[in-house]
N, CA, C and O of each residue as an XYZ file, in Angstrom:
592
protein
N     141.519    151.942     32.214
C     141.858    152.260     33.264
C     143.293    152.197     33.286
O     143.892    151.161     32.993
N     143.931    153.373     33.656
C     145.337    153.790     33.235
C     146.149    153.448     34.397
O     145.819    153.351     35.579
N     147.181    153.298     33.875
C     148.166    152.671     34.821
C     148.494    153.052     36.071
O     148.967    152.175     36.794
N     148.353    154.213     36.539
C     148.290    154.429     37.961
C     146.945    154.225     38.779
O     146.829    154.601     39.946
N     145.936    153.595     38.059
C     144.728    153.184     38.814
C     144.597    151.823     38.632
O     143.600    151.440     38.020
N     145.549    150.856     39.114
C     145.349    149.273     39.095
C     143.922    148.935     39.942
O     143.559    149.386     41.028
N     143.282    148.021     39.087
C     142.305    147.562     40.046
C     142.749    146.869     41.545
O     143.961    146.656     41.578
N     142.294    146.618     42.334
C     142.921    145.891     43.617
C     142.091    144.598     43.550
O     141.052    144.617     42.890
N     142.501    143.404     44.226
C     141.590    142.144     43.912
C     142.875    141.154     44.891
O     144.084    141.323     45.049
N     141.886    140.088     45.407
C     141.906    139.312     46.432
C     141.514    137.870     46.091
O     140.481    137.540     45.508
N     142.426    137.105     46.511
C     141.684    135.608     46.420
C     140.412    135.276     47.614
O     140.550    135.395     48.831
N     139.318    134.889     46.980
C     138.426    134.615     48.166
C     137.913    132.913     48.649
O     137.273    132.477     47.692
N     137.962    132.119     49.487
C     137.605    130.746     49.506
C     136.522    131.016     51.030
O     136.612    131.412     52.192
N     135.376    130.414     49.912
C     134.117    130.369     50.976
C     134.425    128.715     51.279
O     134.534    127.802     50.460
N     134.533    128.676     52.903
C     134.554    127.656     53.686
C     134.122    127.654     54.944
O     134.064    128.725     55.549
N     133.760    126.506     55.532
C     132.702    126.501     56.783
C     134.188    125.448     57.580
O     134.153    124.220     57.661
N     134.992    126.049     57.917
C     135.828    125.419     58.733
C     135.482    124.627     60.368
O     136.059    123.777     61.047
N     134.585    125.212     60.469
C     134.075    124.580     62.268
C     133.644    123.269     62.258
O     133.548    122.697     61.171
N     133.376    122.715     63.245
C     132.488    121.668     63.524
C     131.492    121.701     64.486
O     131.588    122.179     65.616
N     130.426    121.110     63.925
C     129.004    121.322     64.994
C     128.627    120.277     65.510
O     128.838    119.215     64.924
N     128.055    120.307     66.584
C     127.571    119.027     67.313
C     126.202    118.525     66.376
O     125.585    119.232     65.580
N     126.017    117.557     66.610
C     125.148    117.015     65.418
C     123.762    116.261     66.313
O     122.835    115.680     65.749
N     123.895    116.432     67.756
C     122.628    116.142     68.484
C     122.552    114.677     68.389
O     123.278    113.969     67.693
N     121.441    114.234     69.288
C     120.843    112.591     69.212
C     120.673    112.104     67.849
O     121.390    111.222     67.376
N     119.652    112.719     67.168
C     118.922    111.879     66.214
C     120.366    111.762     64.905
O     120.591    110.701     64.323
N     120.982    112.720     64.713
C     122.168    112.678     63.576
C     123.098    112.183     64.062
O     123.823    111.671     63.210
N     123.607    112.032     65.509
C     124.690    111.455     66.100
C     124.704    109.780     66.139
O     125.704    109.063     66.165
N     123.027    109.292     66.132
C     122.639    108.071     66.211
C     122.450    107.358     64.213
O     122.253    106.204     63.833
N     122.571    108.253     63.648
C     122.646    107.872     62.183
C     123.767    107.475     61.890
O     123.906    106.332     61.456
N     125.063    108.498     62.090
C     126.396    108.781     62.324
C     126.673    107.553     62.730
O     126.979    106.613     61.997
N     126.587    107.542     63.710
C     127.167    106.111     64.278
C     126.575    104.898     63.624
O     127.320    103.920     63.564
N     125.396    104.787     63.135
C     124.518    103.690     62.398
C     125.871    103.695     61.074
O     126.551    102.669     61.049
N     126.151    104.579     60.249
C     127.001    104.742     59.164
C     128.307    103.998     59.879
O     128.605    102.870     59.485
N     128.919    104.500     60.708
C     129.934    103.764     60.959
C     129.864    102.490     61.597
O     130.950    101.968     61.851
N     128.743    101.825     61.936
C     128.407    100.165     62.107
C     128.088     99.530     60.619
O     128.025     98.338     60.318
N     127.916    100.618     59.833
C     127.240     99.405     58.271
C     125.983     99.559     58.164
O     125.464     98.852     57.300
N     125.107    100.436     58.909
C     123.669    100.351     58.812
C     123.042    101.869     58.494
O     123.375    102.824     59.196
N     122.196    101.999     57.486
C     121.881    103.507     57.226
C     120.398    103.315     57.976
O     119.647    102.353     57.814
N     120.185    104.380     58.767
C     119.052    104.691     59.696
C     118.252    105.961     59.505
O     118.688    107.107     59.394
N     116.842    105.490     59.486
C     115.982    106.777     59.257
C     115.180    107.053     60.477
O     115.169    106.319     61.465
N     114.491    108.187     60.343
C     113.862    108.734     61.384
C     112.028    108.384     61.144
O     111.525    108.919     60.156
N     111.576    107.955     61.586
C     109.938    107.633     61.614
C     109.535    108.790     62.198
O     110.040    109.138     63.265
N     108.322    109.730     61.412
C     107.828    110.240     61.525
C     106.402    109.908     62.323
O     105.873    108.806     62.178
N     105.804    110.951     63.189
C     104.469    110.650     63.703
C     103.415    110.303     62.738
O     102.380    109.818     63.195
N     103.525    110.480     61.471
C     102.563    110.232     60.545
C     102.685    108.802     59.714
O     101.797    108.271     59.047
N     104.427    108.192     60.011
C     104.615    106.756     59.849
C     105.876    107.039     58.399
O     106.483    106.196     57.738
N     105.893    108.003     58.344
C     107.069    108.272     56.942
C     108.303    108.268     57.732
O     108.529    108.589     58.899
N     108.993    107.850     56.847
C     110.690    107.300     56.875
C     111.624    108.583     56.505
O     111.441    109.033     55.374
N     112.238    108.988     57.012
C     113.116    110.126     56.449
C     114.411    109.805     56.414
O     114.895    109.354     57.452
N     115.222    109.950     55.292
C     116.575    109.635     55.186
C     117.550    110.514     54.434
O     117.509    110.478     53.204
N     118.371    111.255     55.007
C     119.140    111.155     56.559
C     117.845    111.759     57.302
O     116.917    112.326     56.727
N     117.941    111.562     58.506
C     116.923    111.593     59.507
C     116.974    113.123     59.925
O     117.975    113.812     60.117
N     115.562    113.497     60.021
C     115.663    114.779     60.547
C     114.989    114.852     62.332
O     114.149    114.063     62.765
N     115.609    115.976     63.115
C     115.074    115.681     64.425
C     113.055    116.121     64.571
O     112.131    115.660     65.241
N     113.173    117.106     63.644
C     111.713    117.076     63.322
C     111.099    117.077     61.889
O     111.641    117.569     60.899
N     109.629    116.320     61.932
C     109.013    116.232     60.731
C     108.689    117.644     60.038
O     108.074    118.600     60.511
N     109.356    117.471     58.628
C     109.304    118.963     58.005
C     107.853    119.389     58.061
O     107.559    120.564     58.283
N     106.853    118.359     57.844
C     105.332    118.794     57.536
C     104.734    119.514     58.412
O     104.135    120.576     58.245
N     104.988    118.637     59.802
C     104.152    119.008     61.039
C     105.142    119.694     62.154
O     104.653    120.255     63.135
N     106.415    119.625     61.973
C     107.397    120.322     62.843
C     107.505    119.542     64.279
O     108.163    120.010     65.209
N     106.831    118.373     64.360
C     106.467    117.570     65.400
C     107.620    116.789     65.670
O     107.948    116.121     64.690
N     108.638    116.584     67.064
C     109.977    115.404     66.912
C     109.839    114.455     66.093
O     108.745    114.524     65.532
N     110.490    113.552     65.754
C     110.639    112.367     65.347
C     110.757    111.462     66.133
O     111.293    111.694     67.216
N     110.238    110.018     65.780
C     110.545    108.907     66.849
C     111.585    108.331     66.325
O     112.572    108.927     65.893
N     111.430    107.245     66.339
C     112.331    105.871     66.788
C     113.231    105.884     65.190
O     112.647    106.142     64.137
N     114.518    105.602     65.253
C     115.354    105.525     64.014
C     115.166    104.004     63.894
O     115.310    103.183     64.800
N     114.736    103.716     62.313
C     114.687    102.394     61.994
C     115.827    102.447     60.943
O     116.327    103.442     60.419
N     116.125    101.104     60.758
C     117.313    100.570     59.822
C     116.697    100.711     58.520
O     115.493    100.513     58.684
N     116.984    100.998     57.117
C     116.746    101.132     56.073
C     117.444    100.764     55.039
O     118.649    100.635     55.256
N     116.963    100.490     53.663
C     118.084     99.969     52.414
C     118.733     98.296     53.206
O     117.999     97.523     53.821
N     120.080     98.102     52.993
C     120.990     99.097     51.974
C     120.628     99.111     50.571
O     121.289     99.939     49.945
N     119.962     98.594     50.016
C     119.284     98.873     48.703
C     118.170    100.144     48.410
O     117.728    100.847     49.319
N     117.776    100.313     46.871
C     117.237    101.651     46.775
C     116.939    101.725     45.435
O     117.403    100.796     44.774
N     116.305    102.550     44.836
C     115.865    102.650     43.657
C     116.178    104.353     43.341
O     115.605    105.186     44.043
N     117.109    104.784     42.258
C     117.387    106.155     41.872
C     116.242    106.758     41.237
O     115.664    106.275     40.264
N     115.866    108.070     41.955
C     114.441    108.467     41.639
C     114.611    109.396     40.617
O     113.688    109.689     39.856
N     115.960    109.980     40.529
C     116.591    111.248     39.612
C     118.057    111.071     39.391
O     118.812    110.450     40.139
N     118.385    111.697     38.264
C     120.115    111.677     38.806
C     120.826    112.860     37.452
O     120.236    113.424     36.530
N     121.790    112.877     37.717
C     122.382    113.499     36.483
C     123.848    113.242     36.444
O     124.308    112.873     37.525
N     124.794    113.360     35.341
C     125.896    112.894     35.269
C     127.218    113.914     35.237
O     127.237    114.954     34.580
N     128.176    113.494     35.957
C     129.408    114.198     36.300
C     130.624    113.853     35.423
O     131.454    113.057     35.861
N     130.768    114.393     34.241
C     131.669    114.032     33.465
C     133.169    114.340     34.011
O     133.913    113.378     33.822
N     133.579    115.073     34.427
C     134.747    115.910     34.879
C     134.730    116.324     36.443
O     134.503    117.474     36.820
N     135.048    115.037     37.457
C     134.951    115.773     39.037
C     136.050    116.122     39.208
O     137.180    115.841     38.809
N     135.151    117.383     40.455
C     136.451    118.124     40.773
C     137.111    117.428     41.936
O     136.549    116.421     42.366
N     138.332    117.867     42.553
C     138.992    117.136     43.566
C     138.346    116.808     44.952
O     138.794    116.046     45.809
N     136.776    117.819     45.003
C     136.312    117.428     46.351
C     135.541    116.839     46.001
O     134.891    116.489     46.986
N     134.966    116.288     44.774
C     133.595    115.457     44.615
C     134.101    113.739     45.413
O     135.248    113.319     45.566
N     133.282    113.312     45.650
C     133.585    111.832     46.475
C     134.280    110.933     45.552
O     135.281    110.370     45.994
N     133.886    110.681     44.228
C     134.905    109.955     43.042
C     136.163    110.291     42.403
O     136.202    111.445     41.974
N     136.666    109.950     42.318
C     137.806    110.708     40.965
C     137.732    110.434     39.697
O     138.498    110.795     38.803
N     136.661    109.694     39.622
C     136.049    109.434     37.880
C     134.832    109.957     37.785
O     134.210    110.370     38.763
N     134.308    109.983     36.336
C     132.904    110.383     36.412
C     131.936    109.512     36.832
O     132.096    108.323     36.555
N     130.731    109.934     37.587
C     130.084    109.772     38.302
C     128.617    110.126     38.137
O     128.482    111.056     37.342
N     127.465    109.669     38.646
C     126.147    110.069     38.729
C     126.220    110.824     40.089
O     126.821    110.382     41.068
N     125.433    112.211     40.045
C     124.454    112.594     41.624
C     123.479    112.082     41.313
O     123.168    112.028     40.123
N     122.624    111.501     42.385
C     121.572    110.744     42.469
C     120.675    110.848     43.509
O     121.117    110.919     44.656
N     119.400    110.871     43.287
C     118.382    110.954     44.754
C     118.276    109.309     44.711
O     118.011    108.670     43.693
N     118.471    108.882     45.702
C     118.178    107.902     45.970
C     117.012    106.972     47.057
O     117.321    106.756     48.229
N     116.150    106.658     46.676
C     115.122    106.184     47.712
C     115.405    104.977     48.175
O     115.348    104.084     47.330
N     115.814    104.539     49.715
C     116.171    103.240     50.110
C     115.221    102.529     50.188
O     114.206    103.219     50.282
N     114.947    101.119     50.202
C     113.949    100.411     50.728
C     113.708    100.748     52.382
O     114.540    100.897     53.277
N     112.383    100.798     52.409
C     111.819    101.363     53.895
C     111.716    102.582     54.199
O     111.135    102.892     55.239
N     112.377    103.752     53.173
C     112.340    105.297     53.409
C     111.062    105.494     52.562
O     110.470    104.765     51.766
N     110.852    106.762     53.031
C     110.052    107.290     52.059
C     110.575    108.539     51.501
O     109.732    109.012     50.738
N     111.689    109.302     51.579
C     112.190    110.298     50.810
C     113.489    109.536     50.145
O     113.864    108.420     50.502
N     114.030    110.222     49.254
C     115.351    110.131     48.621
C     116.097    110.517     49.260
O     115.729    111.326     50.112
N     117.694    110.099     49.177
C     119.037    110.811     49.844
C     119.732    111.384     48.657
O     119.418    110.810     47.615
N     120.483    112.237     48.539
C     121.187    112.696     47.437
C     122.796    111.658     48.098
O     123.257    111.436     49.218
N     123.217    111.251     46.587
C     124.291    110.538     46.984
C     125.354    110.294     45.259
O     124.985    110.606     44.126
N     126.531    109.725     45.634
C     126.620    109.768     44.246
C     126.794    108.041     44.032
O     126.960    107.209     44.924
N     126.688    107.784     42.394
C     126.061    106.647     41.790
C     127.554    106.359     41.006
O     127.916    107.214     40.197
N     128.413    105.182     41.233
C     129.443    105.106     40.364
C     128.782    103.696     39.229
O     128.806    102.498     39.511
N     128.375    104.165     38.273
C     127.455    103.513     37.304
C     128.770    103.110     36.516
O     128.709    101.980     36.032
N     129.664    103.639     36.344
C     130.460    103.427     35.114
C     130.365    104.633     33.900
O     131.350    105.196     33.423
N     129.024    104.876     33.536
C     128.853    105.424     32.342
C     127.439    106.077     32.429
O     126.542    105.818     33.231
N     127.451    106.813     31.607
C     125.823    107.807     31.729
C     125.028    106.674     31.105
O     123.889    106.599     31.567
N     125.360    105.668     30.071
C     124.466    105.000     29.308
C     123.808    103.542     30.534
O     122.767    102.890     30.454
N     124.721    103.486     31.368
C     124.514    102.206     32.297
C     123.555    103.203     33.548
O     123.286    102.609     34.591
N     123.238    104.174     33.453
C     122.304    104.925     34.642
C     120.716    105.180     33.969
O     120.430    105.483     32.811
N     119.932    104.972     34.990
C     118.760    105.209     34.829
C     117.741    105.624     35.720
O     118.122    105.383     36.865
N     116.629    106.135     35.710
C     115.910    106.742     36.531
C     115.217    105.090     37.037
O     115.073    104.351     36.063
N     114.899    104.619     38.053
C     114.101    103.517     38.587
C     115.154    102.430     38.871
O     114.796    101.501     39.594
N     116.726    102.435     38.267
C     117.571    101.684     38.416
C     117.691    101.096     40.168
O     117.429    101.885     41.076
N     118.077     99.759     40.443
C     118.364     99.433     41.843
C     119.855     99.388     41.680
O     120.545     98.853     40.812
N     120.233    100.224     42.946
C     121.527    100.265     43.586
C     121.677    100.030     45.372
O     120.764     99.999     46.196
N     123.124     99.890     45.588
C     122.967     99.494     47.018
C     124.314     99.951     47.268
O     125.204     99.947     46.418
N     124.457    100.419     48.685
C     125.450    100.941     49.414
C     126.913    100.324     49.180
O     127.113     99.133     49.418
N     127.830    101.085     48.755
C     129.328    100.606     48.700
C     129.710    101.237     49.830
O     129.676    102.466     49.902
N     130.162    100.376     50.949
C     130.756    101.093     52.011
C     132.220    101.511     51.746
O     132.909    100.991     50.868
N     132.674    102.571     52.638
C     134.008    102.768     52.429
C     134.942    101.930     53.455
O     134.455    101.547     54.519
N     136.145    101.679     53.159
C     136.580    100.749     53.768
C     136.912    100.908     55.335
O     136.882     99.950     56.107
N     137.117    101.749     55.581
C     137.353    102.458     57.029
C     136.247    103.494     57.497
O     136.486    104.667     57.211
N     135.183    103.249     58.112
C     134.311    103.848     58.543
C     134.562    104.757     59.653
O     135.318    104.364     60.541
N     134.057    105.880     59.730
C     134.242    106.906     61.153
C     133.258    107.507     61.705
O     133.485    108.162     62.723
N     131.893    107.432     61.160
C     130.637    107.796     61.616
C     130.445    109.468     60.623
O     130.233    110.611     61.027
N     130.576    109.083     59.665
C     130.213    110.620     58.563
C     129.669    110.101     57.605
O     129.696    108.879     57.460
N     128.995    110.998     56.658
C     128.405    110.689     55.444
C     129.208    110.015     54.312
O     128.602    109.237     53.575
N     130.328    110.214     54.142
C     131.564    109.926     53.709
C     131.776    108.208     53.955
O     132.416    107.485     53.191
N     131.367    107.944     54.688
C     131.118    106.000     55.241
C     130.334    105.499     53.947
O     130.612    104.390     53.491
N     129.545    106.143     53.461
C     128.986    105.788     52.280
C     129.815    106.161     51.110
O     129.751    107.314     50.683
N     130.715    105.139     50.467
C     131.836    105.829     49.539
C     130.942    106.073     48.608
O     131.240    107.170     48.136
N     129.595    105.469     47.850
C     128.848    105.671     46.910
C     127.686    104.394     46.824
O     127.678    103.425     47.583
N     126.823    104.615     45.836
C     125.933    103.636     45.657
C     126.608    103.128     44.406
O     127.374    103.769     43.687
N     126.183    101.803     44.247
C     126.615    100.971     42.980
C     125.281    100.111     42.512
O     124.433     99.643     43.272
N     125.308    100.028     41.203
C     124.232     99.171     40.863
C     124.224     97.461     41.502
O     125.141     96.678     41.748
N     122.908     97.373     41.601
C     122.520     96.157     42.354
C     123.238     94.998     41.792
O     124.033     94.300     42.421
N     122.788     94.801     40.158
C     123.415     93.526     39.636
C     124.592     93.562     39.515
O     125.200     92.576     39.097
């Protein structure tokens, strides 16, 4: 490319800077987190979804009651993050894991603070570590940590 034809460029940041209303089901889930409880939605077939959805993904029927689950559960799969980014939930190495909470039929994705990849394993028992100041958002679960 010649000096007279310089390519133009511009930085681009993908962000969703808006807030959305969460509705009655997610609203109750987030209020439960604020109060130190994890709630799941019971489907007509008896399955418990965490985080709750307004409709059963298998039947499209509205969910029923919200029920308390956890706060303990088991890791179903995981991956290690050696170098967290500034927007990750923990400033030090951690695992992203699918955690199936006690009483839930579907796992939820969240961070596990296990210390090292050698301490992580599929099937390990973990429990919620609550954020000191809860506000009614998913970040109220600071992370999961090994139960023992």
